[in-house]
C-alpha positions in Angstrom: -28.3 15.3 -22.1 -24.7 14.3 -21.5 -23.5 13.2 -18.1 -21.1 16.1 -17.8 -23.9 18.6 -18.4 -26.5 17.0 -16.1 -24.8 17.9 -12.8 -26.4 17.6 -9.3 -26.9 21.3 -9.1 -28.9 21.4 -12.3 -30.9 18.4 -11.2 -31.9 20.4 -8.0 -32.9 23.4 -10.1 -35.1 21.1 -12.3 -36.6 19.6 -9.2 -37.4 23.0 -7.8 -39.0 24.1 -11.0 -41.1 20.9 -11.2 -42.2 21.3 -7.6 -43.3 24.8 -8.2 -45.3 23.9 -11.3 -46.9 20.9 -9.6 -47.8 22.9 -6.4 -49.3 25.8 -8.3 -51.3 23.6 -10.7 -52.6 21.3 -7.9 -53.5 24.3 -5.7 -55.3 26.0 -8.5 -57.2 22.8 -9.3 -58.2 22.3 -5.7 -59.5 25.8 -5.0 -62.7 25.7 -3.1 -65.2 28.3 -2.1 -64.1 30.0 1.1 -60.4 29.5 0.3 -58.2 32.5 0.4 -56.9 33.6 -3.0 -53.8 31.7 -4.1 -52.3 34.8 -5.8 -50.3 36.6 -4.8 -49.5 35.6 -1.2 -50.0 31.8 -1.5 -48.2 31.7 -4.8 -45.3 33.6 -3.3 -45.0 31.2 -0.4 -45.2 28.2 -2.8 -42.4 29.8 -4.9 -40.2 30.3 -1.9 -40.7 26.8 -0.6 -40.3 25.1 -3.9 -37.4 27.4 -5.0 -35.5 26.5 -1.9 -35.0 23.0 -3.2 -32.6 24.3 -5.7 -30.1 24.7 -2.8 -30.9 21.5 -0.9 -27.5 19.8 -1.4 -25.4 22.9 -0.7 -27.4 24.3 2.3 -29.6 21.4 3.6 -30.3 23.0 7.0 -31.3 26.4 5.6 -33.6 24.7 3.0 -35.1 22.6 5.8 -35.9 25.6 7.9 -37.4 27.6 5.0 -39.6 24.7 3.9 -40.7 24.1 7.5 -41.8 27.7 8.0 -43.6 27.8 4.6 -45.4 24.6 5.3 -46.5 25.6 8.9 -47.7 29.0 7.6 -49.3 28.0 4.3 -52.0 25.5 5.4 -53.4 27.3 8.5 -53.8 30.5 6.4 -56.6 29.0 4.4 -54.9 28.8 1.0 -56.0 26.2 -1.5 -54.9 22.7 -0.6 -51.9 21.4 -2.5 -48.9 19.1 -2.1 -46.7 21.8 -0.7 -45.9 19.5 2.3 -43.9 17.3 0.0 -41.5 20.1 -0.5 -40.8 19.8 3.2 -40.6 16.0 3.0 -37.9 16.3 0.3 -36.0 18.8 2.4 -36.3 16.6 5.4 -35.0 13.6 3.5 -32.0 15.6 2.2 -31.2 16.8 5.7 -31.4 13.2 7.0 -28.9 12.1 4.3 -26.5 15.0 4.7 -26.7 15.9 8.4 -26.5 14.3 11.8 -29.7 12.7 13.1 -30.6 15.5 15.5 -31.2 17.9 12.6 -34.1 16.0 10.9 -35.5 14.9 14.3 -35.5 18.6 15.4 -37.3 19.6 12.2 -39.9 16.8 12.6 -40.6 17.9 16.2 -40.8 21.5 15.2 -43.3 21.0 12.4 -45.5 18.9 14.7 -45.4 21.5 17.3 -45.9 24.3 14.8 -49.1 22.7 13.4 -50.5 22.0 16.8 -49.8 25.5 18.1 -51.1 27.3 15.1 -54.3 25.2 15.0 -54.9 25.5 18.8 -54.4 29.3 18.4 -57.0 29.4 15.6 -59.4 27.4 17.8 -58.9 29.7 20.8 -59.8 32.7 18.6 -63.2 31.1 17.9 -62.6 30.3 14.2 -65.1 27.6 13.2 -62.9 25.9 10.6 -62.8 22.5 12.3 -60.7 21.0 9.5 -57.8 23.2 10.5 -57.6 21.7 14.0 -55.3 18.6 14.1 -56.4 15.9 16.5 -54.1 13.5 18.3 -54.7 10.9 15.5 -53.6 13.3 12.8 -50.5 14.3 14.8 -49.5 10.7 15.3 -49.9 10.0 11.5 -47.8 13.0 10.6 -45.2 12.0 13.1 -45.0 8.5 11.7 -44.4 9.7 8.2 -41.8 12.2 9.3 -39.9 9.6 11.2 -40.1 7.2 8.3 -38.6 9.7 6.0 -35.9 10.5 8.6 -35.1 6.8 9.0 -34.8 6.3 5.2 -32.5 9.3 4.9 -30.3 8.0 7.7 -30.1 4.6 6.1 -29.0 6.1 2.8 -26.5 8.3 4.8 -25.0 5.3 6.6 -25.0 3.2 3.4 -23.0 5.9 1.5 -20.6 6.3 4.5 -20.0 2.5 4.4 -19.4 2.5 0.7 -17.1 5.5 1.0 -15.2 3.7 3.8 -14.9 0.6 1.7 -13.6 2.5 -1.3 -11.1 4.3 1.0 -9.9 0.9 2.4 -9.6 -0.4 -1.1 -7.6 2.6 -2.2 -5.3 2.2 0.8 -4.9 -1.5 0.2 -4.1 -0.9 -3.4 -1.6 1.8 -2.4 -0.1 -0.6 0.1 0.2 -3.3 -2.5 1.9 -0.9 -4.9 4.3 0.2 -2.2 5.0 -3.4 -1.2 5.6 -4.3 -4.9 8.0 -1.4 -5.3 9.8 -2.4 -2.1 10.1 -6.0 -3.2 11.2 -5.0 -6.7 13.9 -2.8 -5.1 15.1 -5.6 -2.9 15.1 -8.0 -5.8 17.2 -5.6 -7.9 19.7 -5.3 -5.0 19.8 -9.0 -4.6 20.5 -9.6 -8.3 23.1 -6.8 -8.2 24.8 -8.5 -5.3 24.7 -11.9 -7.1 26.1 -10.5 -10.3 28.8 -8.7 -8.4 29.8 -11.7 -6.4 29.9 -14.0 -9.5 31.7 -11.7 -11.8 34.1 -10.2 -9.4 35.3 -13.5 -8.1 35.5 -15.5 -11.4 36.9 -12.6 -13.5 39.5 -12.0 -10.8 40.6 -15.6 -11.1 40.6 -15.4 -14.9 42.7 -12.3 -14.7 45.2 -13.9 -12.4 45.4 -17.1 -14.5 45.7 -15.0 -17.7 48.7 -13.2 -16.2 50.2 -16.4 -15.1 49.8 -17.9 -18.6 51.6 -14.8 -20.1 54.5 -15.1 -17.7 54.8 -18.9 -18.3 55.0 -18.8 -22.1 58.4 -20.5 -21.9 56.8 -23.3 -19.8 54.1 -24.8 -22.0 52.9 -27.2 -19.2 52.2 -24.5 -16.7 50.8 -22.1 -19.4 48.4 -24.8 -20.5 47.4 -25.4 -16.8 46.7 -21.7 -16.4 44.6 -21.8 -19.6 42.7 -24.9 -18.3 42.0 -23.0 -15.1 40.7 -20.1 -17.1 38.5 -22.4 -19.1 36.9 -23.9 -15.9 36.5 -20.5 -14.3 34.8 -19.0 -17.3 32.6 -22.1 -17.6 31.6 -21.8 -13.9 30.9 -18.1 -14.5 28.6 -18.8 -17.4 26.7 -21.5 -15.4 26.1 -19.2 -12.5 25.0 -16.4 -14.8 22.6 -18.7 -16.5 21.3 -19.6 -13.0 20.6 -15.9 -12.2 19.1 -15.2 -15.6 17.0 -18.4 -15.3 15.4 -17.1 -12.1 14.5 -13.9 -14.0 13.0 -15.8 -16.9 10.9 -17.9 -14.5 9.6 -14.7 -13.0 8.8 -13.2 -16.4 7.6 -16.3 -18.2 6.3 -18.8 -15.7 7.8 -22.3 -15.7 8.7 -22.3 -19.4 12.3 -21.2 -18.6 12.9 -24.4 -16.6 15.1 -24.8 -13.5 18.5 -23.1 -13.2 21.2 -24.8 -15.0 23.7 -24.7 -12.1 23.1 -25.9 -8.5 22.5 -23.0 -6.0 25.7 -21.8 -4.3 25.9 -23.1 -0.7 28.5 -23.8 2.0 28.4 -27.5 0.9 30.1 -26.3 -2.3 32.8 -24.2 -0.6 35.4 -26.9 -1.4 34.9 -26.2 -5.1 35.3 -22.5 -4.4 38.6 -23.1 -2.5 39.9 -25.4 -5.3 39.3 -22.6 -7.9 41.0 -20.0 -5.7 44.0 -22.4 -5.1 44.2 -23.0 -8.9 44.4 -19.3 -9.4 47.6 -19.2 -7.3 46.3 -18.5 -3.8 46.5 -21.7 -1.7 43.5 -21.9 0.6 43.1 -24.2 3.6 39.8 -25.2 5.0 39.5 -25.5 8.8 36.4 -27.0 10.3 33.5 -28.7 8.6 30.3 -27.5 7.0 27.4 -28.2 9.3 25.9 -31.7 8.4 22.3 -30.7 8.7 20.5 -28.6 6.1 20.9 -24.8 6.7 18.3 -22.2 5.9 18.7 -21.3 2.3 19.4 -17.6 2.9 22.1 -18.4 5.5 23.7 -21.0 3.3 23.9 -18.6 0.3 25.1 -15.7 2.4 27.9 -17.8 3.9 29.1 -19.0 0.5 29.1 -15.5 -1.0 30.9 -14.0 2.0 33.7 -16.6 1.6 33.8 -16.0 -2.1 34.0 -12.2 -1.8 36.7 -12.3 0.9 38.8 -14.6 -1.2 38.2 -12.4 -4.2 39.6 -9.4 -2.2 42.6 -11.5 -1.1 43.4 -12.4 -4.7 42.8 -8.9 -6.1 44.1 -6.5 -3.4 45.9 -8.2 -0.5 48.9 -9.7 -2.5 48.5 -12.7 -0.2 50.4 -16.0 -0.5 48.0 -18.1 1.4 44.6 -18.0 3.0 42.6 -19.9 5.6 38.8 -20.4 5.6 37.4 -21.6 9.0 33.8 -22.7 9.3 32.2 -23.5 12.6 28.6 -23.7 13.9 26.7 -23.6 17.1 23.1 -24.4 17.9 22.0 -21.0 16.8 24.6 -19.6 14.3 27.1 -20.4 11.6 30.5 -18.6 11.7 32.7 -18.2 8.7 36.2 -16.7 9.1 38.6 -15.9 6.3 42.3 -15.0 7.1 45.0 -14.2 4.6 48.7 -13.1 5.1 48.5 -10.2 2.7 49.3 -6.6 3.3 45.8 -5.3 3.0 44.9 -1.7 2.1 47.3 1.0 3.3 44.4 3.4 3.9 41.8 2.0 6.4 39.2 4.3 4.8 39.6 2.3 1.6 37.9 -0.6 3.3 34.6 1.2 3.2 34.9 2.8 -0.2 34.7 -0.3 -2.3 31.8 -2.7 -3.0 33.5 -5.8 -1.6 33.1 -5.3 2.2 29.9 -3.4 1.7 28.5 -6.4 -0.1 29.7 -8.7 2.6 28.0 -6.6 5.3 24.8 -6.5 3.2 24.9 -10.2 2.8 25.1 -10.7 6.5 22.5 -8.1 7.3 19.9 -9.9 5.1 19.9 -12.8 7.5 20.3 -10.7 10.7 24.1 -11.4 11.0 27.1 -9.3 11.7 30.5 -8.9 10.2 33.9 -7.7 11.5 36.7 -6.9 9.1 40.2 -5.6 9.7 43.8 -6.6 10.3 44.3 -10.1 11.7 46.0 -10.7 15.0 49.0 -12.3 13.2 49.1 -9.8 10.3 47.3 -10.0 7.1 43.5 -9.4 7.0 40.6 -11.1 8.6 36.9 -11.2 7.7 34.6 -12.8 10.3 30.8 -13.2 9.9 28.3 -14.6 12.3 25.1 -15.7 10.6 22.2 -16.7 13.0 20.2 -19.7 11.9 17.0 -17.8 13.0 16.4 -14.2 12.1 15.8 -11.9 15.1 12.1 -11.3 15.9 12.3 -7.6 15.0 13.7 -8.3 11.6 11.1 -11.0 11.0 8.3 -8.6 11.7 9.9 -6.0 9.5 10.4 -8.4 6.6 6.8 -9.6 7.0 
C-alpha cells in the first residue's frame, strides 16, 4: 500500500469492517442457552454500530450518538455477549479528540444513565435476569473507563493543537524572516546605488571638467599637464572607492576572504581631500568651521560627507559657479553641513526635484533621521543645508529595529 492510497477515510472503512467481523465472530462464539438469536436483529444492530465507524472523522458527533444508542439497546435485549461496547469506546475517543469536552462527557453521562434506566426498567417488570441489572460498583467502573478514554482523547486533542500552533508560529517566523531579508536586501541595494551614484557622479564630473580644461589649454603645456594630473588623481580615487564598495559585497558573498576595503571609509574627517579635488577641478571651495573633534556615528559621518560631495558635484556640473563655501558646525545633538555657491542654479525650480542629486541628498539625510533644505541662497547662488542628528529619533529607531 502506498501512502497516497492509504487515506484516513479508507483507514476508517477498514476499521469499521474489522469491528463488524470481530463483533459478529465474538458474539457467535459466546452464544449461550437462553440468549436471543443474533440474527437478524442483533447482527443488524452490530452492523449499524460497527459501520458507523467509517464516518467517525467526518461526523464524530453523529457516530457517537449512533454507537451510544446501539450499545444501550443491544446488551439489555439479551443478545449474545460481544465486544460491541468497544465500538462506542472508539467513537467516544474520536469525539474527545475532535470535539469540545462537553460532547464526550455528555455521551459518557448518557450511556451511564441509559444502562441504569434500562436495567431498572427490566427489574421493575419482574424479569429474573440478575446479570442485566447494574449495581453501583459496575456503574462506577464503567464511569471510570469512560472518563479515562475521554481524558486520553482530550490530551491528544490538546497535543495536536499545540503542535499545530507551533507549526503556525514557525511558518509565521519563517515568513517574517523572509520579509525581513527582502527588506534588508532592498535597503542594501538602495544603499549601494546611492554609493555608486555619489562616487561616479562626483569623480566623473571632475574628470569631465579637467578633460575640458586640458583640451582648452593645449597651447599651455604646464596647465594641460596639471589638468591631466588632476584627472589621474580623480580616476585613482574613483577606482579606490569603487574597490571599497565591491570589497564590501565580496565580504558578504565570500566571508572574510576578500579582506578589508582598499580605501578608508568616506567621512567628514576627509572632507578636506574632497574640497581639494573640487578646487583642482576649477571650482575654488572654502571650508568654514571645523569637523567635530570627537568620533561621530558612522552613518552620520558618511551621510555628511556624501551630502557635501553631491552638493559640490551639482555646483560643478549645473550651477556654473565660480566659487563655493562649505560650512560645518555641530551642537550637542546634531551636525550641520551647509554648502553655498554663487552659480545661477536651475532656471526651472521643478528641475530641482527631477534629478537624482537632491533626491539622493534627502535620502542620505533621511537614513539618519535628518532634514535638508535646498534652494536659492540669501545672497544669490544656491544653498544646500542639512541637519544630521547624532541620535536617531525614537520612532525611527523602533521602525529600523
